[in-house]
C-alpha positions in Angstrom: 0.0 0.0 -0.1 1.3 3.1 -0.8 2.8 5.2 2.1 3.5 1.9 4.1 6.9 1.3 5.0 7.8 -2.3 4.8 10.0 -4.2 7.2 11.6 -6.6 6.3 13.3 -9.5 8.4 16.9 -10.2 8.4 16.2 -13.9 6.5 14.9 -11.6 4.0 18.0 -9.5 3.5 20.6 -10.0 1.3 22.8 -12.2 2.7 25.8 -10.5 2.8 24.0 -7.5 5.5 22.4 -10.8 8.0 24.5 -9.9 11.1 25.7 -14.2 11.6 26.4 -14.1 7.9 28.3 -11.3 7.5 30.8 -12.1 10.7 31.3 -15.8 8.8 32.2 -14.2 5.9 34.0 -11.1 6.8 35.1 -11.5 10.7 33.3 -9.6 13.4 35.4 -7.0 12.8 33.4 -5.8 10.3 30.3 -5.7 11.7 28.7 -2.5 13.1 28.2 -1.7 17.1 24.5 -2.5 16.2 24.8 -5.9 14.1 27.1 -7.1 17.1 24.2 -6.8 19.7 21.5 -7.9 16.5 23.3 -11.0 16.7 23.2 -11.0 21.1 19.5 -10.2 20.6 18.3 -12.9 18.5 14.9 -11.2 17.0 13.4 -8.0 16.9 9.6 -7.3 16.8 6.8 -7.0 14.5 8.3 -3.5 14.4 11.7 -4.0 13.6 14.2 -5.7 13.2 16.7 -7.4 15.5 19.9 -4.4 14.0 17.4 -1.6 14.2 16.5 -2.3 17.8 20.2 -2.5 18.3 19.8 0.4 16.6 17.8 2.1 18.7 19.8 0.3 22.5 22.4 2.2 21.4 21.5 5.9 20.6 19.9 6.1 23.4 23.3 5.3 26.0 25.2 8.2 22.5 26.6 4.6 21.2 28.8 4.9 24.2 29.7 1.1 25.0 30.6 2.0 28.8 27.0 3.5 29.0 25.7 0.5 27.9 27.4 -2.0 30.0 25.9 0.4 33.4 22.5 -0.4 32.4 20.8 -3.2 34.5 18.9 -6.3 33.5 15.4 -4.9 34.7 16.2 -1.0 32.9 16.8 -3.1 29.4 13.6 -4.9 30.0 11.8 -1.9 31.2 12.8 0.7 28.6 13.2 -1.5 25.3 10.1 -3.4 23.5 11.4 -6.7 22.9 13.9 -6.7 25.3 12.7 -9.8 27.7 14.9 -11.1 30.7 16.6 -13.8 28.5 18.0 -11.0 26.0 18.7 -8.3 28.7 20.7 -10.8 30.4 23.1 -12.4 27.4 23.6 -8.3 26.2 24.9 -7.7 29.8 26.8 -11.3 29.9 28.4 -9.9 26.5 29.7 -6.5 27.9 31.0 -7.9 31.2 33.0 -10.7 29.5 34.2 -7.1 27.4 35.1 -5.3 30.1 37.2 -8.4 32.1 38.9 -8.8 28.7 40.5 -5.6 28.8 41.2 -6.0 32.8 42.8 -9.6 31.9 46.9 -10.2 30.7 47.5 -10.6 27.2 48.4 -14.6 27.0 52.6 -15.0 26.8 53.8 -16.7 24.4 56.8 -18.7 24.7 59.5 -17.8 22.7 62.1 -20.1 20.9 65.8 -18.7 21.1 67.5 -21.9 20.7 67.2 -25.8 21.4 67.3 -25.4 24.7 63.6 -23.3 24.3 62.7 -26.3 22.0 62.9 -29.0 24.3 61.2 -26.8 27.3 58.4 -26.7 24.9 57.6 -30.2 24.1 59.2 -31.8 27.4 55.9 -32.0 29.2 53.8 -34.0 25.8 56.4 -36.3 24.9 59.0 -37.4 28.0 56.6 -39.9 29.0 55.1 -41.8 25.8 55.2 -45.7 25.2 54.9 -44.6 21.4 56.7 -41.9 19.2 54.8 -38.8 18.1 55.4 -35.9 15.7 54.3 -32.2 17.0 54.9 -29.3 15.3 55.3 -25.7 16.2 54.9 -22.5 14.9 56.4 -19.7 15.3 55.9 -15.3 13.8 58.8 -13.6 12.9 59.6 -12.6 16.5 60.5 -16.1 17.6 56.8 -16.5 19.5 55.2 -19.8 19.8 51.6 -19.4 18.1 50.9 -22.6 17.9 51.3 -25.8 18.0 49.9 -29.2 17.1 50.6 -33.6 16.6 51.0 -33.8 13.0 51.4 -38.3 13.5 51.5 -40.7 16.1 53.5 -43.9 15.5 54.7 -47.1 17.3 57.3 -47.8 20.1 60.7 -47.5 17.1 59.0 -44.9 14.5 56.1 -42.6 13.4 54.9 -41.7 9.4 54.6 -38.2 8.7 52.9 -36.7 5.8 54.8 -33.6 4.0 51.6 -31.4 3.0 49.8 -31.7 6.5 53.4 -30.4 8.3 53.5 -27.8 5.7 49.8 -27.0 5.6 49.9 -26.3 9.7 52.5 -23.5 8.9 50.8 -21.7 5.9 47.1 -21.6 7.4 48.9 -19.9 10.9 50.5 -17.7 8.3 54.0 -18.8 10.3 57.6 -17.4 10.0 59.3 -20.5 11.4 58.4 -23.8 11.4 60.1 -26.7 14.1 59.5 -30.3 14.4 59.6 -32.5 17.3 60.0 -36.3 18.0 60.5 -38.4 21.2 62.5 -41.7 21.1 61.2 -43.9 23.7 63.9 -46.2 23.5 66.2 -43.3 25.4 67.9 -43.1 22.6 68.4 -39.3 21.1 70.4 -40.0 17.6 68.2 -39.9 14.7 67.4 -42.8 12.5 67.7 -42.5 8.2 64.0 -42.1 8.2 64.3 -39.0 10.7 67.2 -38.0 8.4 65.3 -38.2 5.5 61.6 -35.9 6.8 64.4 -33.9 7.6 65.3 -33.1 4.2 61.7 -33.5 2.8 60.9 -30.6 4.8 63.7 -28.4 4.8 62.8 -28.1 1.2 59.5 -27.8 1.6 59.4 -25.3 3.5 62.1 -23.2 1.2 59.3 -23.9 -1.3 56.6 -22.2 0.9 59.2 -19.7 2.6 58.6 -20.6 6.2 62.0 -21.0 7.9 62.4 -24.6 8.8 64.4 -23.9 12.4 65.1 -27.6 13.9 64.2 -30.9 14.5 64.4 -32.2 17.6 64.1 -35.9 18.6 63.4 -35.5 22.1 64.2 -38.7 25.7 63.9 -38.2 29.3 66.7 -36.0 30.2 68.8 -35.2 26.7 67.5 -34.3 23.0 69.3 -34.0 19.2 69.3 -31.0 17.5 69.4 -30.9 13.7 69.9 -27.2 14.4 73.0 -27.1 16.5 74.6 -30.0 14.4 73.8 -28.0 11.7 72.2 -29.9 9.6 69.5 -27.5 8.8 
């Protein structure tokens, strides 16, 4: 009817404009404060979408999230049609988490400076295992560890490794450096021929994807062998 403004539900919007889909496609930083609030709210009313409801809430606090975080649950429910106790609690909980995050100390990432640092990083994970496991650690340009994961698990005397899996870990993390570490349950840290072959394959593969292969450590309970220390990388 002429003169009537039709309100579209979020499901009727273009997909790139829906808050949840937009976050999945572009990340949380691409969303406005109102769109983030809309995700918390979940649904709007017959008169306005969740995003419009979020915009209305923000206007009442001059778009200041600190001010919004001070509103109690009862006031959110009483002041805004479409906000019930459950939605108000969700908003308050999210803002409280944000406040606590600001107060929290940033997580300290271990730094790899030498083979001893690699040993200390993996020793708690590998020292008591009765079987071999191969792990990869990834570092940024400053040498801080940005991730570590197990890439294979074998028997008592050997493990197999897929070069593609190892390099994928580094590529996905946008790592600058890559470190391998595996254990020898026998207690002998000397590398085997398969260990040498794996090291050479990873060295060549890392060079192709422009990731620095920093070390391959063979760890036992109390000792280790470092390919880097031995000048073999």
